[in-house]
C-alpha positions in Angstrom: 0.0 0.0 0.0 1.1 3.5 -0.7 -0.1 6.9 -1.5 1.3 9.8 -3.6 0.4 13.3 -4.7 0.5 14.8 -8.1 -0.9 18.0 -9.4 -3.4 18.5 -6.5 -4.6 14.9 -6.7 -4.1 12.3 -3.9 -3.6 8.8 -5.2 -4.4 5.7 -3.2 -2.5 2.6 -4.5 -3.5 -0.6 -2.6 -0.9 -2.8 -4.6 -3.0 -5.9 -3.5 -6.4 -7.4 -4.1 -9.2 -5.9 -2.1 -10.2 -8.9 -0.1 -11.3 -9.5 3.5 -7.9 -10.7 4.8 -6.3 -7.3 3.8 -9.3 -5.0 4.4 -8.6 -3.7 7.9 -5.0 -2.8 7.2 -5.9 -1.1 3.9 -8.8 0.8 5.3 -6.9 2.1 8.4 -3.9 3.1 6.2 -6.0 5.0 3.6 -8.2 6.7 6.2 -5.1 8.0 8.1 -3.6 9.2 4.8 -6.8 10.9 3.8 -6.9 12.7 7.2 -3.3 13.7 6.9 -3.8 15.1 3.4 -7.2 16.8 3.8 -6.1 19.8 1.7 -6.2 18.0 -1.6 -9.3 18.4 -3.8 -9.4 15.0 -5.6 -8.8 11.5 -4.5 -8.0 8.8 -7.1 -7.9 5.0 -6.4 -5.2 3.6 -8.6 -6.5 0.0 -9.3 -3.2 -1.2 -10.8 -2.6 -4.8 -9.9 -6.1 -5.4 -8.4 -7.4 -8.6 -9.7 -9.9 -9.7 -7.0 -12.5 -7.5 -5.2 -14.7 -9.3 -2.7 -17.7 -7.9 -0.9 -15.5 -6.1 1.7 -13.5 -4.6 -1.1 -16.6 -3.3 -2.7 -17.6 -1.8 0.7 -14.1 -0.2 1.0 -14.4 1.4 -2.4 -18.0 2.7 -1.7 -16.8 3.9 1.8 -13.9 5.8 0.3 -16.2 7.4 -2.3 -18.7 8.5 0.4 -15.9 9.8 2.7 -14.4 11.9 -0.1 -17.8 13.1 -1.3 -18.9 14.3 2.1 -15.8 16.6 2.0 -16.9 17.9 -1.4 -14.0 16.3 -3.1 -13.9 14.4 -6.4 -13.3 10.6 -6.3 -12.4 8.4 -9.3 -10.7 5.2 -10.2 -7.9 4.7 -12.7 -6.0 1.7 -14.2 -9.0 -0.6 -13.7 -8.2 -4.0 -15.2 -10.7 -6.3 -16.9 -11.6 -8.3 -13.7 -11.9 -5.0 -11.7 -14.2 -3.6 -14.4 -16.5 -6.7 -14.2 -17.0 -6.0 -10.5 -17.4 -2.2 -11.1 -20.0 -2.8 -13.8 -21.9 -5.3 -11.7 -22.1 -2.8 -8.8 -22.6 0.1 -11.2 -19.7 2.1 -9.8 -19.8 4.3 -12.9 -23.1 5.8 -11.7 -21.3 7.2 -8.7 -17.8 8.1 -10.0 -15.6 8.0 -13.1 -13.6 4.8 -13.8 -10.8 4.6 -16.4 -9.7 1.3 -17.8 -6.1 0.3 -17.7 -4.3 1.2 -20.9 -3.6 -2.4 -21.8 -7.3 -3.4 -21.5 -8.6 -0.9 -24.1 
């Protein structure tokens, strides 16, 4: 897990699948980082390397979106691979926020 900033955007990069066994650590880390970087106007989840998203992973993504939205910030997802997009389409994430497919999946 890591975060980085570029051009006023705060990027969240899990670097692992979004599954139950990882969820508490990922959530705690990202929430701390969001609090510590509250001045940024946009939060982007970089889905590079995410193959599996279970129900807790879906809850994490929706929770991040809601947290960011309540602070009147923009939330989006980039580098979504084919498997991530299947989950995103099933749960209709694109009705809530923008999702960009990974370049190799276009």
